[in-house]
N, C-alpha and C positions, 0 to 999 in steps of 0.2 A: 291657223287651220289644222295643222297637224295634231296639236294638243286637243282640239275638239273631237277628231277623228279617234285618237287613243282613248279618250275619256268615253266616247260612245262605245268603242270595242269592248273596254273593260266593264262597262254597265251591261252590255248584251251578254258577255260571258258570265257574269255574277248572277245576272237575272235568270239565266236558263241553266244554271249549274246543276239544277235538279235533274235535268233532262240529258245529262251525261256529255255536257259541254266542257271543253277544256280550251285554253287559250296559250298561245306563246307571243311573247313581244320581243322584237329585235330593235335596239337602238343604237344608232351610229353617233359617236360623240367625237367632236374635234375640240381639243381643249376643254373649255367648260361649256361649249355650245352644242346643242343636240342639232345634228344636220338631217337625220332622217330616222323615222320610227315606222316599224311594220308590225302589224298584229294579225295573227292568224287564229281564228276560232274555228274549232272543229267540234260538231255535235253528231251524237250517234243515238239511234233508238235502242230501247232494251237496256241491257245491263250497264252500269257504270264502268268508266275506264278504270283499269288498275293501275295504282301508283307504280311508277317505274323505280326500282331500286338501283339500278345502274345502267349506264349506256352500253350497248353491244357494238362490236365491230360490224361496220356496214350501215349503222344506222344514221340517218340524217337528222342535224340539229341546228339550231341557230348558233353562231359563233359564241354569244354571250350567255349561253346555258353552261358552258364549261369553262370553269375558271382558269386563267393563264397561271403559269408558274411564276412565282414572286422571285425576285433577285436574279432573273436571267437576263444575260446581257443582250442577245438578240431574240426579240420577241418571236418574229416569223423567220422561216427558212423556206428555201424552194427545193423541191423534190421533183424531178422531171417536169420543169417548168410549170409546177403547181404550187400555190402558196399554202403553206402548212404552219402548224404550231403545235406546242405540247399543252396538255392540260392535266389538271389535277382533279380527281372526283371523290367526295366524301359521301358516303351513304351507310345505312344500317342494314345488316343482313342476319337474320336470326337473333335479333337483339344485341348484335355486336357491331361496333364501329369498324367500318372498312375504309381504306384509302387505297386509291389506284390511280395510275398514270396513263397517259395515252397520246395518241397524235390524231388531230383533225385536220383535214385538207379541203380547200375550196375548189373542189373539181370542176364545177360548173360556174363560169363567170356571170351567166345570165340569171343564176339562182341566188336567193339569199342563204340557202341552206349550205352547210359544210357536212362532210362525211367522216365518221370515226373510223380510221384505217388501221390503227393498231392500239392495243391496250395491254398493261401489265400490272 
């Protein structure tokens, strides 16, 4: 059932991409098994949304949008009873490759979103 919903959401996003729609997909995996998938499709009238070059402090993202650091002993850490982790971000700015690091935290247990709390 979840696969059908994911396919439908992907088709909807691609079908209406001309109308300024973007989609975000969050997938939770345990071992080799997908345990949940959430898709958010956002459409706007008027001008096309601009491509994001990098995340900003305070921005809300799905956890899987920002890659984890490799070779890190403890993936997650707690800060003031909040689950957090480090991320690495690669992007292009003025035709130059950029690399930055940061911290995202899961501030609201009722939400799928994580918030960027620091970046360097």
